[in-house]
N, C-alpha and C positions, 0 to 999 in steps of 0.2 A: 619586499624585504622588511622584516619586523625590526622595529627600533629596540634599543635597550630598555626603554620604558615599557614597551609592549611586552617584552619577555619577562620583565620584573613583575608586571601585573598578572601575567598568565602563570608564572612559575608555581605558586602554591596550588592552583587548581590542577595543573598538569601533574604535579606530584601525587595528588590524590587519585587522579585518573590512572596513573601508572601503577600505584599500589592496588587499585581495584582490578586492573588488568592482570596483575600477578595472582591476586586472590582468585580471579575467575579461571585462570589457567590451572591453578591447584585444584579448584573445585571440579573442573572438567576431568582431570586425571583421576581424582578420587571416585567420581561417578563412573568412569570407564572401568575402574578396578571393581567397584561394587556391582556393576552390571555384569561383568564377566563372572564374578563370584556367584551371583544369583543364577546365571545360566548354568554354571557348573553344578551348583547344588540342586537345581531343579532337575538336572539330568539324571540324578539318582533317586528321584522321588516317584511316587505313583499318585493317582488322582486323589487319594485320601489326604495326602500331605498338602497338595495344592488347593484343593477345594475345601477341605474341612480343617485346614490348619494343623494337620497331624493327628486329628482325632481318629482313634482306631488304627493308627499306623502300625505296621508290622515292625518297624525299626525306629525306636525313639531317638537314637543318636542321629539318624538321618533327618528326622523331623526337626530336631534342634538346630542342625546345621542349616537347614532350609529356612527356618524362622529367623535365625541370626542374619543370614545373607539377605533375606527379604527386608528386615529392619534396617540393615546397613544401606541397602539400596534406596529405601524410602528417605533415610536421613541425608544421603548423598544427593538425591534428586532435589530435596528441599534446599540444601545448601547451594547447589548449582543455580537454582532459580533465584535465590536471594543475591548471589554474586552477579548473575547476569543483570538483575535489576539495578544493583548499585553501579555496575560499570556503565550501563546505559544512561543512568542519571548523570554521572560525572561526564560522560562523553557528550551528552546533550548540552551540559553547562559550558564545557570548553568549546564545543562547536559554536555555540551562541556568541561567545566572546571572540573566538578566533576568526569566524567566518567574515564579519565586516572588515577585519584588518586585512585579510587576504584579498577580498574584493577591492580594497583600496590599493594594495601594493602588487598583486599578482595577476597579470593579464590573463594567463591561462585559467586560473581559478575563476576569474570574472566571467570568462566565456562559459564555463560549466554552469555557473549560477544562472546566467542569462538563458542558457539552453533549457534548464529546468523550468524557469519562469515562462519561456515561450511555449513549452509543452503544457504547462498548467493552464495557460490562457487558451490554448487550442482545445484542451479537454473541456474547460468550462463552456466555451462557445458551442462545441458539439453537443454537450449535455443540455444546454439551454434550447438548442434547436430541436433536439430529440423530444424534450418536454413539450415544446410548442406543437410538434406534429402529433404527439400522443394526446394532447388536449383536443385536437381536431378530430382524431379518430375515436375519442371517447364516446361510447354510445349514450344516447339520451333515453334513460329508462323510465322517465316520468310519463304519466298518462293523464290526459285532461278529460274531464267528464263532458264538457260542453264543446260543441263543434267550433264555435267562435273563439273560445279560449285556445282550443287546439290549433286553430289556424294562426293565431297571433304567436303562440309558442313556437310553431314550426317556422314562421317567418323570422322570429328573433334568432332561432338556432341557425337558420340559413345565413342571415347577415353576420352573425358572430363567426360562423365558419369562414365566410368570405374574408372577413377582417383578419382572422388568424392566418389564413393561407397567404394573404397579401403581406402580412408581417414576416412570415417564414421566407417568402420570396425575396423580400427586401434585405433580409439578413444574409442571404446566400453569398453574394460577392465578398462581403466582409469576412464571412466564415472561411471561405476558400483562401483568402489572403492570409488569415491568421494561421491556418493549417500549413500553408506554403512556407511561412516564416519559421514555423517549428520544424518542418521537414528540412529546410535549408540549414538550420542550426545543428541538426543531428546528421546531416548528410544522407538523408533517405528520400526516395521518391514519395511525393504526397499521395495519400489515398484519394480516390476519385469521389467527389461529391457533386452530383448533378443538380441542376436547377430544378426547383419544384415548379413544373409547368402545368400538369393536369390538376384537376380538382377532385378526381375520384379517389376512393380509398386505396385502390391498387397502386397508383402512382405514389401516394403518400407513404404506403407501407414499404415500397421499394426505397424511397428516400430514407425512411427510418432504418432499414437494414443497412444501407450504406453508412449511415451515421454510427450505428452500433459497431460495424467493422472498423471504422475510423477511430472510434473511442478505444477499441482494443489495441489497435496499432500504435496510436499516440501514447497510450498507457505503457506500452512496451518501451517506446522511446524514452518516456519520462523515467521509468524505472532504471534504464541503463545510464541515463545522464545523472540520476541521483546517486547511483552506485559509484560512478566516477567522481562525483563531488565529495562523497563520503570518504572514498579512498584517498583523495587529495588532502582532506582534513586529517586523516590518520597519519599520513606522511608528515604533515606539518606538525602534528603532536610530537613526533619523535625528533623533530629538528629544534625544539625549544630547549 
């Protein structure tokens, strides 16, 4: 529950946000009207009007109507983009101020924020693991002129590969726990991530594919949780 002091601090920023929202709604309506006008005017034109801007048009009045509708559409589209940008800026400002207050006072909102964070953590862990496997699979394109240098280079590459594989194996249990926590937060079954057991490229590529599937799934979870968080903020905007 926001205190009177919280509401007083937020009030001027929320007022600007509401004004920007009204401006955005007006800009959208004008854009829709301009888009409809452009469509209707284009329906009575031929290729010379649309491609050449009316040059050699058989009907100058028709060309003028099309040009006017096109200019109005361009102006309305620019105004809509500017209104969207202003609204997004004010919304981001209010969200930045309101979010910590809701985390403090609203248990349901706190759960949404923690869910987004859990998904973010799982995504980072999966992406780090994927990069680790990609570095193992990265081909060695260098060539050594001397057999002795080539042997040392191959030995170094083998040891480095073994170290990277061991590092990936060590991360496995922690990665699964992180994914399971994110899955629990969103109420979804966790995607399967098998242990990296073999050292061959085929097994590593299979693990890489599992990680890519997990990243897509967790990204979907994260997007849904963030939409819910944003919706809760918008409801809170209206309650101030």
